[in-house]
PALO-704051 format. One record per residue (C-alpha): residue number from 1; residue in three letters; x, y, z. Coordinates in Angstrom, 1 decimal. Example, Ala and Ser with C-alpha at 12.3 -4.5 7.8 and 13.67 -1.06 7.14 Angstrom:
<nodes>
<node num="1" residu="ALA" east="12.3" north="-4.5" up="7.8"/>
<node num="2" residu="SER" east="13.7" north="-1.1" up="7.1"/>
</nodes>
This chain:
<nodes>
<node num="1" residu="MET" east="0.8" north="-8.1" up="21.6"/>
<node num="2" residu="ALA" east="4.4" north="-7.0" up="21.3"/>
<node num="3" residu="ILE" east="6.5" north="-7.8" up="18.2"/>
<node num="4" residu="ASP" east="9.1" north="-10.4" up="18.9"/>
<node num="5" residu="ILE" east="12.5" north="-8.8" up="18.2"/>
<node num="6" residu="SER" east="14.6" north="-11.7" up="19.4"/>
<node num="7" residu="GLU" east="15.5" north="-12.3" up="15.8"/>
<node num="8" residu="SER" east="17.5" north="-9.3" up="14.5"/>
<node num="9" residu="GLN" east="16.1" north="-7.2" up="11.8"/>
<node num="10" residu="GLY" east="18.0" north="-7.7" up="8.6"/>
<node num="11" residu="ILE" east="18.8" north="-5.9" up="5.4"/>
<node num="12" residu="ILE" east="19.8" north="-7.5" up="2.1"/>
<node num="13" residu="SER" east="23.1" north="-6.6" up="0.5"/>
<node num="14" residu="ARG" east="24.4" north="-7.7" up="-2.8"/>
<node num="15" residu="SER" east="27.5" north="-9.9" up="-3.0"/>
<node num="16" residu="CYS" east="29.9" north="-9.9" up="-5.9"/>
<node num="17" residu="ASP" east="27.8" north="-12.5" up="-7.8"/>
<node num="18" residu="ASN" east="24.7" north="-10.3" up="-7.5"/>
<node num="19" residu="LYS" east="23.0" north="-12.7" up="-5.1"/>
<node num="20" residu="PRO" east="21.3" north="-11.3" up="-2.1"/>
<node num="21" residu="SER" east="22.9" north="-11.9" up="1.3"/>
<node num="22" residu="LEU" east="21.7" north="-11.0" up="4.7"/>
<node num="23" residu="THR" east="23.4" north="-8.4" up="6.9"/>
<node num="24" residu="PHE" east="21.9" north="-8.3" up="10.3"/>
<node num="25" residu="LEU" east="21.4" north="-5.3" up="12.5"/>
<node num="26" residu="GLY" east="21.7" north="-5.4" up="16.2"/>
<node num="27" residu="PRO" east="18.5" north="-6.0" up="18.3"/>
<node num="28" residu="SER" east="16.4" north="-2.8" up="18.7"/>
<node num="29" residu="ASP" east="13.5" north="-2.0" up="20.9"/>
<node num="30" residu="ALA" east="12.0" north="0.1" up="18.1"/>
<node num="31" residu="LEU" east="9.3" north="-2.5" up="17.3"/>
<node num="32" residu="ASP" east="8.2" north="-2.5" up="20.9"/>
<node num="33" residu="ALA" east="6.8" north="1.0" up="20.4"/>
<node num="34" residu="ARG" east="3.6" north="-0.5" up="18.9"/>
<node num="35" residu="LYS" east="3.1" north="-2.7" up="22.0"/>
<node num="36" residu="GLY" east="-0.5" north="-2.8" up="23.2"/>
<node num="37" residu="THR" east="-2.0" north="-1.2" up="20.1"/>
<node num="38" residu="ALA" east="-3.2" north="-4.3" up="18.1"/>
<node num="39" residu="MET" east="-6.3" north="-3.0" up="16.2"/>
<node num="40" residu="LYS" east="-8.1" north="-2.7" up="12.9"/>
<node num="41" residu="LEU" east="-8.7" north="0.9" up="12.1"/>
<node num="42" residu="CYS" east="-11.0" north="2.2" up="9.4"/>
<node num="43" residu="SER" east="-12.7" north="5.2" up="7.9"/>
<node num="44" residu="TYR" east="-16.5" north="4.5" up="7.7"/>
<node num="45" residu="ASP" east="-19.6" north="6.3" up="6.6"/>
<node num="46" residu="SER" east="-23.0" north="5.4" up="8.1"/>
<node num="47" residu="GLY" east="-24.8" north="8.2" up="6.2"/>
<node num="48" residu="ASN" east="-23.4" north="11.3" up="7.8"/>
<node num="49" residu="GLY" east="-20.0" north="11.5" up="6.3"/>
<node num="50" residu="SER" east="-16.7" north="9.8" up="6.9"/>
<node num="51" residu="ARG" east="-15.5" north="9.1" up="10.5"/>
<node num="52" residu="ALA" east="-12.6" north="7.2" up="12.0"/>
<node num="53" residu="GLY" east="-13.6" north="3.8" up="13.5"/>
<node num="54" residu="VAL" east="-12.1" north="0.7" up="15.1"/>
<node num="55" residu="ILE" east="-13.4" north="-2.7" up="14.2"/>
<node num="56" residu="VAL" east="-14.2" north="-5.2" up="17.0"/>
<node num="57" residu="ALA" east="-16.1" north="-8.4" up="16.5"/>
<node num="58" residu="GLU" east="-17.6" north="-7.4" up="13.1"/>
<node num="59" residu="ARG" east="-18.8" north="-4.1" up="14.6"/>
<node num="60" residu="VAL" east="-17.4" north="-0.5" up="14.1"/>
<node num="61" residu="LEU" east="-17.0" north="1.7" up="17.1"/>
<node num="62" residu="ASP" east="-16.6" north="5.4" up="16.6"/>
<node num="63" residu="VAL" east="-13.0" north="6.5" up="17.6"/>
<node num="64" residu="ALA" east="-13.9" north="10.1" up="18.4"/>
<node num="65" residu="ALA" east="-16.6" north="9.0" up="20.9"/>
<node num="66" residu="LEU" east="-14.1" north="6.6" up="22.5"/>
<node num="67" residu="LEU" east="-11.5" north="9.3" up="22.9"/>
<node num="68" residu="GLY" east="-13.9" north="12.1" up="23.8"/>
<node num="69" residu="GLU" east="-13.0" north="14.2" up="20.7"/>
<node num="70" residu="GLN" east="-16.0" north="16.5" up="20.5"/>
<node num="71" residu="GLY" east="-15.3" north="17.7" up="17.0"/>
<node num="72" residu="GLY" east="-15.2" north="14.2" up="15.5"/>
<node num="73" residu="LEU" east="-12.4" north="12.5" up="13.5"/>
<node num="74" residu="ARG" east="-12.8" north="12.3" up="9.8"/>
<node num="75" residu="ASP" east="-10.5" north="9.3" up="9.1"/>
<node num="76" residu="VAL" east="-7.6" north="7.3" up="10.4"/>
<node num="77" residu="ARG" east="-5.2" north="10.1" up="9.5"/>
<node num="78" residu="ALA" east="-7.1" north="12.5" up="11.9"/>
<node num="79" residu="LEU" east="-6.7" north="9.9" up="14.6"/>
<node num="80" residu="LEU" east="-3.0" north="9.5" up="14.1"/>
<node num="81" residu="GLU" east="-2.5" north="13.3" up="14.1"/>
<node num="82" residu="LEU" east="-3.8" north="13.5" up="17.7"/>
<node num="83" residu="PRO" east="-1.2" north="14.2" up="20.5"/>
<node num="84" residu="ASN" east="-0.1" north="11.9" up="23.3"/>
<node num="85" residu="ASN" east="0.1" north="8.5" up="21.7"/>
<node num="86" residu="PRO" east="-3.4" north="8.2" up="20.3"/>
<node num="87" residu="LEU" east="-3.2" north="4.5" up="19.5"/>
<node num="88" residu="ALA" east="-2.3" north="3.6" up="23.0"/>
<node num="89" residu="ARG" east="-5.1" north="5.8" up="24.3"/>
<node num="90" residu="LEU" east="-7.6" north="4.2" up="22.0"/>
<node num="91" residu="GLN" east="-6.5" north="0.7" up="23.1"/>
<node num="92" residu="SER" east="-7.0" north="1.7" up="26.7"/>
<node num="93" residu="ALA" east="-10.5" north="3.1" up="25.9"/>
<node num="94" residu="LEU" east="-11.5" north="-0.1" up="24.2"/>
<node num="95" residu="GLY" east="-11.0" north="-1.9" up="27.5"/>
<node num="96" residu="SER" east="-14.0" north="-0.2" up="29.1"/>
<node num="97" residu="VAL" east="-16.6" north="-0.5" up="26.3"/>
<node num="98" residu="SER" east="-18.7" north="-3.3" up="24.7"/>
<node num="99" residu="ALA" east="-18.5" north="-4.0" up="21.0"/>
<node num="100" residu="ALA" east="-22.3" north="-4.1" up="21.0"/>
<node num="101" residu="GLN" east="-22.2" north="-0.3" up="21.3"/>
<node num="102" residu="GLY" east="-20.9" north="-0.1" up="17.7"/>
<node num="103" residu="LEU" east="-22.5" north="-0.4" up="14.3"/>
<node num="104" residu="GLN" east="-22.7" north="-3.6" up="12.3"/>
<node num="105" residu="LEU" east="-19.7" north="-3.6" up="10.0"/>
<node num="106" residu="ALA" east="-22.0" north="-4.7" up="7.1"/>
<node num="107" residu="SER" east="-24.2" north="-1.7" up="7.7"/>
<node num="108" residu="VAL" east="-21.6" north="1.0" up="7.0"/>
<node num="109" residu="ARG" east="-19.7" north="2.0" up="3.9"/>
<node num="110" residu="LEU" east="-16.0" north="1.6" up="4.3"/>
<node num="111" residu="ARG" east="-13.8" north="4.4" up="2.9"/>
<node num="112" residu="ALA" east="-10.1" north="4.5" up="2.3"/>
<node num="113" residu="PRO" east="-8.5" north="4.4" up="5.8"/>
<node num="114" residu="ILE" east="-6.5" north="7.6" up="4.8"/>
<node num="115" residu="LEU" east="-8.8" north="9.7" up="2.7"/>
<node num="116" residu="GLN" east="-6.0" north="12.1" up="1.6"/>
<node num="117" residu="PRO" east="-2.5" north="11.2" up="2.6"/>
<node num="118" residu="PRO" east="-0.1" north="14.1" up="3.1"/>
<node num="119" residu="THR" east="2.2" north="12.2" up="0.7"/>
<node num="120" residu="VAL" east="2.3" north="8.9" up="-1.1"/>
<node num="121" residu="ARG" east="5.7" north="7.5" up="-1.8"/>
<node num="122" residu="ASP" east="5.7" north="4.3" up="-3.9"/>
<node num="123" residu="PHE" east="8.8" north="2.1" up="-3.9"/>
<node num="124" residu="MET" east="10.0" north="-0.8" up="-6.0"/>
<node num="125" residu="VAL" east="11.7" north="-3.4" up="-3.9"/>
<node num="126" residu="TYR" east="10.7" north="-6.7" up="-5.4"/>
<node num="127" residu="GLU" east="13.4" north="-7.8" up="-7.7"/>
<node num="128" residu="GLU" east="11.4" north="-10.1" up="-10.0"/>
<node num="129" residu="HIS" east="8.9" north="-7.3" up="-10.7"/>
<node num="130" residu="ALA" east="11.7" north="-4.8" up="-11.2"/>
<node num="131" residu="ASN" east="13.6" north="-7.0" up="-13.7"/>
<node num="132" residu="ALA" east="10.4" north="-8.1" up="-15.5"/>
<node num="133" residu="GLY" east="10.9" north="-11.7" up="-14.6"/>
<node num="134" residu="GLY" east="14.6" north="-11.6" up="-15.5"/>
<node num="135" residu="THR" east="14.0" north="-10.1" up="-18.9"/>
<node num="136" residu="ARG" east="15.8" north="-6.8" up="-18.2"/>
<node num="137" residu="GLN" east="19.0" north="-6.0" up="-16.4"/>
<node num="138" residu="LEU" east="18.7" north="-3.8" up="-13.2"/>
<node num="139" residu="SER" east="21.2" north="-1.1" up="-12.6"/>
<node num="140" residu="ASP" east="23.5" north="-1.2" up="-9.6"/>
<node num="141" residu="ALA" east="21.5" north="1.8" up="-8.2"/>
<node num="142" residu="TRP" east="18.4" north="-0.4" up="-7.8"/>
<node num="143" residu="TYR" east="20.4" north="-2.8" up="-5.5"/>
<node num="144" residu="ARG" east="22.0" north="0.1" up="-3.5"/>
<node num="145" residu="LEU" east="18.9" north="2.3" up="-3.1"/>
<node num="146" residu="PRO" east="15.3" north="1.7" up="-2.1"/>
<node num="147" residu="ILE" east="14.0" north="3.8" up="-5.0"/>
<node num="148" residu="PHE" east="10.6" north="5.5" up="-5.0"/>
<node num="149" residu="TYR" east="8.5" north="8.1" up="-6.8"/>
<node num="150" residu="PHE" east="5.8" north="10.4" up="-5.4"/>
<node num="151" residu="SER" east="2.2" north="9.4" up="-6.4"/>
<node num="152" residu="ASN" east="-1.0" north="11.5" up="-6.3"/>
<node num="153" residu="PRO" east="-2.6" north="11.9" up="-2.8"/>
<node num="154" residu="LEU" east="-5.7" north="13.5" up="-4.4"/>
<node num="155" residu="ARG" east="-7.0" north="10.4" up="-6.2"/>
<node num="156" residu="ILE" east="-7.5" north="7.9" up="-3.4"/>
<node num="157" residu="PHE" east="-10.2" north="5.3" up="-3.7"/>
<node num="158" residu="GLY" east="-11.4" north="2.9" up="-1.0"/>
<node num="159" residu="PRO" east="-12.8" north="-0.6" up="-0.8"/>
<node num="160" residu="GLU" east="-15.8" north="-1.4" up="-3.2"/>
<node num="161" residu="ASP" east="-15.4" north="2.0" up="-4.9"/>
<node num="162" residu="ALA" east="-15.9" north="2.2" up="-8.6"/>
<node num="163" residu="VAL" east="-12.6" north="3.3" up="-10.2"/>
<node num="164" residu="PRO" east="-13.1" north="5.2" up="-13.6"/>
<node num="165" residu="TYR" east="-11.1" north="3.8" up="-16.5"/>
<node num="166" residu="PRO" east="-8.6" north="6.7" up="-17.2"/>
<node num="167" residu="SER" east="-9.9" north="8.3" up="-20.4"/>
<node num="168" residu="ALA" east="-6.5" north="8.9" up="-22.0"/>
<node num="169" residu="SER" east="-5.3" north="5.3" up="-21.6"/>
<node num="170" residu="GLU" east="-6.0" north="2.0" up="-23.4"/>
<node num="171" residu="GLU" east="-3.8" north="-0.2" up="-21.2"/>
<node num="172" residu="LEU" east="-5.0" north="-0.1" up="-17.6"/>
<node num="173" residu="ASP" east="-3.1" north="-2.4" up="-15.2"/>
<node num="174" residu="TYR" east="-3.3" north="-3.1" up="-11.4"/>
<node num="175" residu="GLU" east="-0.4" north="-3.5" up="-9.0"/>
<node num="176" residu="LEU" east="-0.8" north="-5.4" up="-5.8"/>
<node num="177" residu="GLU" east="1.3" north="-3.7" up="-3.1"/>
<node num="178" residu="LEU" east="1.5" north="-3.6" up="0.7"/>
<node num="179" residu="GLY" east="1.2" north="-0.1" up="2.1"/>
<node num="180" residu="ALA" east="2.7" north="1.2" up="5.4"/>
<node num="181" residu="VAL" east="1.0" north="4.1" up="7.1"/>
<node num="182" residu="ILE" east="3.1" north="6.5" up="9.2"/>
<node num="183" residu="GLY" east="2.0" north="7.1" up="12.7"/>
<node num="184" residu="ARG" east="4.2" north="9.8" up="14.0"/>
<node num="185" residu="GLU" east="6.4" north="12.6" up="12.7"/>
<node num="186" residu="GLY" east="10.1" north="12.3" up="12.1"/>
<node num="187" residu="SER" east="13.2" north="13.1" up="10.0"/>
<node num="188" residu="ASN" east="16.4" north="11.2" up="9.4"/>
<node num="189" residu="ILE" east="15.1" north="8.0" up="10.8"/>
<node num="190" residu="THR" east="17.4" north="5.0" up="11.0"/>
<node num="191" residu="GLU" east="16.4" north="1.6" up="9.7"/>
<node num="192" residu="ALA" east="16.6" north="0.2" up="13.3"/>
<node num="193" residu="ASP" east="14.0" north="2.6" up="14.5"/>
<node num="194" residu="ALA" east="11.7" north="2.6" up="11.6"/>
<node num="195" residu="PHE" east="9.0" north="0.3" up="12.9"/>
<node num="196" residu="SER" east="8.3" north="2.7" up="15.8"/>
<node num="197" residu="TYR" east="7.1" north="5.2" up="13.1"/>
<node num="198" residu="ILE" east="4.8" north="2.8" up="11.3"/>
<node num="199" residu="ALA" east="1.2" north="2.7" up="12.6"/>
<node num="200" residu="GLY" east="0.2" north="-0.2" up="10.5"/>
<node num="201" residu="PHE" east="-0.3" north="-1.7" up="7.1"/>
<node num="202" residu="THR" east="-3.0" north="-1.7" up="4.4"/>
<node num="203" residu="ILE" east="-3.5" north="-3.0" up="0.9"/>
<node num="204" residu="PHE" east="-2.3" north="-0.6" up="-1.8"/>
<node num="205" residu="ASN" east="-3.4" north="-1.0" up="-5.4"/>
<node num="206" residu="ASP" east="-1.3" north="1.2" up="-7.7"/>
<node num="207" residu="TRP" east="-3.5" north="1.5" up="-10.8"/>
<node num="208" residu="SER" east="-1.2" north="2.0" up="-13.7"/>
<node num="209" residu="CYS" east="-1.8" north="3.3" up="-17.3"/>
<node num="210" residu="ARG" east="1.0" north="1.3" up="-19.0"/>
<node num="211" residu="ASP" east="0.7" north="3.1" up="-22.4"/>
<node num="212" residu="LEU" east="1.1" north="6.5" up="-20.8"/>
<node num="213" residu="GLN" east="3.8" north="5.3" up="-18.5"/>
<node num="214" residu="ARG" east="5.8" north="3.7" up="-21.3"/>
<node num="215" residu="ASP" east="5.5" north="6.9" up="-23.4"/>
<node num="216" residu="GLU" east="6.4" north="9.5" up="-20.8"/>
<node num="217" residu="MET" east="9.4" north="7.5" up="-19.4"/>
<node num="218" residu="GLU" east="11.1" north="7.7" up="-22.7"/>
<node num="219" residu="VAL" east="12.3" north="11.1" up="-21.5"/>
<node num="220" residu="ARG" east="13.7" north="9.6" up="-18.3"/>
<node num="221" residu="LEU" east="11.3" north="11.4" up="-15.9"/>
<node num="222" residu="GLY" east="8.5" north="9.7" up="-14.1"/>
<node num="223" residu="PRO" east="6.4" north="7.7" up="-13.9"/>
<node num="224" residu="ALA" east="3.9" north="10.6" up="-13.6"/>
<node num="225" residu="LYS" east="0.7" north="10.7" up="-15.7"/>
<node num="226" residu="GLY" east="0.8" north="6.9" up="-16.0"/>
<node num="227" residu="LYS" east="0.3" north="6.7" up="-12.2"/>
<node num="228" residu="ASP" east="-1.8" north="9.8" up="-11.7"/>
<node num="229" residu="ALA" east="-5.4" north="8.6" up="-12.1"/>
<node num="230" residu="ALA" east="-6.0" north="6.4" up="-9.1"/>
<node num="231" residu="THR" east="-4.7" north="4.6" up="-6.0"/>
<node num="232" residu="SER" east="-6.9" north="2.3" up="-3.9"/>
<node num="233" residu="LEU" east="-6.2" north="1.8" up="-0.2"/>
<node num="234" residu="GLY" east="-8.0" north="-0.5" up="2.2"/>
<node num="235" residu="PRO" east="-10.1" north="-2.2" up="3.4"/>
<node num="236" residu="TRP" east="-8.7" north="-0.8" up="6.7"/>
<node num="237" residu="LEU" east="-5.4" north="-0.3" up="8.5"/>
<node num="238" residu="VAL" east="-4.1" north="-3.2" up="10.6"/>
<node num="239" residu="THR" east="-1.8" north="-2.0" up="13.3"/>
<node num="240" residu="THR" east="1.7" north="-3.4" up="13.4"/>
<node num="241" residu="ASP" east="1.2" north="-5.3" up="16.6"/>
<node num="242" residu="GLU" east="-1.6" north="-7.3" up="15.0"/>
<node num="243" residu="LEU" east="0.7" north="-8.3" up="12.2"/>
<node num="244" residu="ALA" east="3.5" north="-9.2" up="14.5"/>
<node num="245" residu="PRO" east="3.5" north="-13.0" up="13.6"/>
<node num="246" residu="HIS" east="4.2" north="-12.1" up="10.0"/>
<node num="247" residu="ILE" east="7.1" north="-9.6" up="10.6"/>
<node num="248" residu="ARG" east="10.5" north="-11.1" up="10.2"/>
<node num="249" residu="ASP" east="13.8" north="-9.5" up="9.2"/>
<node num="250" residu="GLY" east="12.1" north="-6.2" up="8.6"/>
<node num="251" residu="ARG" east="9.7" north="-7.6" up="6.1"/>
<node num="252" residu="LEU" east="6.0" north="-8.5" up="6.2"/>
<node num="253" residu="HIS" east="5.7" north="-12.2" up="5.2"/>
<node num="254" residu="VAL" east="2.0" north="-12.5" up="4.1"/>
<node num="255" residu="ARG" east="0.3" north="-14.4" up="1.4"/>
<node num="256" residu="CYS" east="-0.9" north="-12.1" up="-1.4"/>
<node num="257" residu="THR" east="-3.5" north="-13.3" up="-3.9"/>
<node num="258" residu="LEU" east="-5.3" north="-11.5" up="-6.7"/>
<node num="259" residu="LYS" east="-8.4" north="-12.3" up="-8.7"/>
<node num="260" residu="VAL" east="-10.1" north="-10.6" up="-11.7"/>
<node num="261" residu="ASN" east="-13.7" north="-11.5" up="-12.2"/>
<node num="262" residu="GLY" east="-13.3" north="-14.4" up="-9.8"/>
<node num="263" residu="VAL" east="-10.3" north="-15.9" up="-11.7"/>
<node num="264" residu="GLN" east="-7.0" north="-16.0" up="-9.8"/>
<node num="265" residu="TRP" east="-4.2" north="-14.2" up="-11.6"/>
<node num="266" residu="MET" east="-1.6" north="-14.1" up="-8.8"/>
<node num="267" residu="ASP" east="-0.5" north="-15.9" up="-5.6"/>
<node num="268" residu="ASN" east="2.8" north="-15.0" up="-3.9"/>
<node num="269" residu="ASN" east="4.5" north="-14.0" up="-0.7"/>
<node num="270" residu="GLY" east="4.8" north="-10.3" up="0.3"/>
<node num="271" residu="GLY" east="8.0" north="-11.0" up="2.2"/>
<node num="272" residu="LEU" east="10.1" north="-11.5" up="-0.9"/>
<node num="273" residu="MET" east="11.5" north="-7.9" up="-0.7"/>
<node num="274" residu="TYR" east="15.0" north="-7.0" up="-1.5"/>
<node num="275" residu="HIS" east="15.0" north="-3.9" up="0.7"/>
<node num="276" residu="THR" east="13.3" north="-3.8" up="4.1"/>
<node num="277" residu="TRP" east="10.6" north="-1.5" up="5.3"/>
<node num="278" residu="GLY" east="13.2" north="0.1" up="7.6"/>
<node num="279" residu="ALA" east="15.5" north="0.8" up="4.7"/>
<node num="280" residu="MET" east="12.6" north="2.4" up="2.8"/>
<node num="281" residu="LEU" east="11.7" north="4.6" up="5.7"/>
<node num="282" residu="GLU" east="15.3" north="5.6" up="6.3"/>
<node num="283" residu="ARG" east="15.7" north="6.8" up="2.7"/>
<node num="284" residu="ALA" east="12.3" north="8.5" up="2.6"/>
<node num="285" residu="SER" east="13.0" north="10.5" up="5.7"/>
<node num="286" residu="ARG" east="16.6" north="11.5" up="5.1"/>
<node num="287" residu="ASP" east="16.9" north="15.3" up="4.7"/>
<node num="288" residu="SER" east="13.1" north="15.3" up="4.6"/>
<node num="289" residu="ARG" east="10.1" north="14.8" up="6.8"/>
<node num="290" residu="ILE" east="7.4" north="12.2" up="7.4"/>
<node num="291" residu="VAL" east="4.1" north="12.9" up="9.2"/>
<node num="292" residu="PRO" east="1.1" north="10.9" up="10.4"/>
<node num="293" residu="GLY" east="-1.0" north="9.6" up="7.5"/>
<node num="294" residu="ASP" east="1.9" north="9.4" up="5.0"/>
<node num="295" residu="VAL" east="1.7" north="6.2" up="2.9"/>
<node num="296" residu="LEU" east="4.6" north="4.2" up="1.7"/>
<node num="297" residu="GLY" east="3.9" north="1.6" up="-1.0"/>
<node num="298" residu="GLY" east="6.4" north="-1.2" up="-1.1"/>
<node num="299" residu="GLY" east="6.0" north="-1.7" up="-4.8"/>
<node num="300" residu="THR" east="4.4" north="-4.5" up="-6.7"/>
<node num="301" residu="VAL" east="4.7" north="-7.9" up="-4.9"/>
<node num="302" residu="THR" east="6.2" north="-10.4" up="-7.3"/>
<node num="303" residu="GLY" east="3.6" north="-11.5" up="-9.8"/>
<node num="304" residu="GLY" east="1.2" north="-8.7" up="-8.9"/>
<node num="305" residu="SER" east="0.8" north="-7.0" up="-12.3"/>
<node num="306" residu="ILE" east="-0.8" north="-8.1" up="-15.5"/>
<node num="307" residu="GLY" east="2.5" north="-8.4" up="-17.4"/>
<node num="308" residu="GLU" east="3.8" north="-10.8" up="-14.8"/>
<node num="309" residu="ALA" east="0.5" north="-12.8" up="-14.8"/>
<node num="310" residu="ILE" east="0.8" north="-13.2" up="-18.6"/>
<node num="311" residu="ARG" east="4.5" north="-14.4" up="-18.3"/>
<node num="312" residu="ASN" east="3.3" north="-16.9" up="-15.6"/>
<node num="313" residu="GLY" east="0.8" north="-18.4" up="-18.1"/>
<node num="314" residu="LEU" east="-2.3" north="-17.1" up="-16.5"/>
<node num="315" residu="PRO" east="-5.3" north="-15.9" up="-18.6"/>
<node num="316" residu="ALA" east="-4.5" north="-12.2" up="-18.0"/>
<node num="317" residu="ARG" east="-5.1" north="-9.1" up="-20.2"/>
<node num="318" residu="TYR" east="-5.4" north="-5.4" up="-19.7"/>
<node num="319" residu="LEU" east="-8.4" north="-4.4" up="-17.7"/>
<node num="320" residu="GLN" east="-11.8" north="-3.3" up="-19.1"/>
<node num="321" residu="PRO" east="-14.8" north="-1.4" up="-17.7"/>
<node num="322" residu="GLY" east="-16.8" north="-3.8" up="-15.6"/>
<node num="323" residu="ASP" east="-13.9" north="-5.9" up="-14.4"/>
<node num="324" residu="VAL" east="-13.8" north="-6.6" up="-10.7"/>
<node num="325" residu="VAL" east="-10.3" north="-6.7" up="-9.2"/>
<node num="326" residu="GLU" east="-9.9" north="-8.3" up="-5.8"/>
<node num="327" residu="MET" east="-6.7" north="-8.3" up="-3.8"/>
<node num="328" residu="ALA" east="-6.4" north="-10.4" up="-0.7"/>
<node num="329" residu="VAL" east="-3.6" north="-10.1" up="1.8"/>
<node num="330" residu="GLU" east="-3.1" north="-12.5" up="4.7"/>
<node num="331" residu="GLY" east="-3.6" north="-10.8" up="8.1"/>
<node num="332" residu="ILE" east="-5.1" north="-7.7" up="6.5"/>
<node num="333" residu="GLY" east="-8.2" north="-8.5" up="4.4"/>
<node num="334" residu="VAL" east="-9.6" north="-8.0" up="0.9"/>
<node num="335" residu="LEU" east="-9.6" north="-4.8" up="-1.2"/>
<node num="336" residu="ARG" east="-12.1" north="-5.0" up="-4.1"/>
<node num="337" residu="ASN" east="-12.8" north="-2.5" up="-6.8"/>
<node num="338" residu="THR" east="-14.8" north="-2.4" up="-10.0"/>
<node num="339" residu="ILE" east="-13.6" north="-0.6" up="-13.1"/>
<node num="340" residu="ALA" east="-16.1" north="2.0" up="-14.2"/>
<node num="341" residu="PRO" east="-16.5" north="3.4" up="-17.7"/>
<node num="342" residu="LYS" east="-14.3" north="6.3" up="-18.9"/>
<node num="343" residu="VAL" east="-15.4" north="9.8" up="-17.9"/>
<node num="344" residu="ASN" east="-15.7" north="12.3" up="-20.7"/>
<node num="345" residu="PRO" east="-13.7" north="10.2" up="-23.2"/>
<node num="346" residu="ASP" east="-12.3" north="12.2" up="-26.1"/>
<node num="347" residu="PRO" east="-11.0" north="10.2" up="-29.1"/>
<node num="348" residu="HIS" east="-9.1" north="13.3" up="-30.3"/>
<node num="349" residu="TYR" east="-7.3" north="14.0" up="-27.0"/>
<node num="350" residu="ARG" east="-3.8" north="15.0" up="-28.1"/>
<node num="351" residu="TYR" east="-1.7" north="13.6" up="-25.3"/>
<node num="352" residu="LYS" east="-2.6" north="9.9" up="-25.7"/>
<node num="353" residu="ALA" east="0.3" north="7.5" up="-26.1"/>
<node num="354" residu="PRO" east="1.1" north="6.4" up="-29.7"/>
<node num="355" residu="PRO" east="0.3" north="2.7" up="-30.2"/>
<node num="356" residu="LEU" east="3.2" north="0.3" up="-30.1"/>
<node num="357" residu="GLU" east="4.6" north="-0.6" up="-33.5"/>
<node num="358" residu="SER" east="3.9" north="-4.2" up="-34.5"/>
<node num="359" residu="PRO" east="6.9" north="-6.5" up="-34.9"/>
<node num="360" residu="ALA" east="6.5" north="-6.4" up="-38.6"/>
<node num="361" residu="ALA" east="6.3" north="-2.6" up="-38.7"/>
<node num="362" residu="ALA" east="9.4" north="-2.4" up="-36.5"/>
<node num="363" residu="ARG" east="11.5" north="-4.2" up="-39.0"/>
</nodes>
């Protein structure tokens, strides 16, 4: 399935009254680069370690076997790093096999599709999240730039993994995000060409220690430790072609919902982005380099954090050990994690954030 590019990809610019207005780019054949590669790619473990797989009819087929890679492929990143358009070669190989040759999806453990990304860039392109529901004024730079920070590629969790509650924090939050996974290397990429570099999308949970984040950002650097403990990716990577019906104006228009312990705390549209995916990739790659397996988080979809849920009148609170957080994204799937107890908690650890002053004490 090829992505329909008859409707020009657009970017949002700000007019003098600070309202978004659309500026359209000319038609590009960049999105056609994913033609013929509509698949769900996963990393799975059937008891012998992680391997790259492709999901067909609720079964998992081994990618290395399909492509004749004798050494095996550890995850989706390893697949994307292969030469000679590996997604197109995989699609071609699928045409000559039966799904019955694979393993039942329910019989394997799904891992994060990218076990260790080369880099994780996390953007913030949803205005209502960035301005805390209109309670704070955004700088002009936010409207001009798709801004991002680098997160930790060494603390990646997958679907159904238990995520330890960070021992230095008392205010653990989730953030429901869409994640784009890079499929080929590049530098100085233009917005018009960006989709030809995106292999597909996954769900991205940016676990956030709000007390640590609030404390460290007083020195105008970060976030760092507040975002250092965990990121969840999954349940698989859906190739860009498969999501074609949801891609318009450079954005992924998909319904995003979130539940904690079965109670819905969020329901919104992932397409309500101020900056496009192309703009994010253009800025990320300028004077730099992107490679297969890099992950770009689009930032918290409007309503996709605990603070926003509270402002929206939902029964939200900071997370606790035992809580089950379930993120569902239309066209992709469900990413579910349970919060595990703190590991080696130390009540005397010296770098905890000081508690917030109560309103009475602040006076």
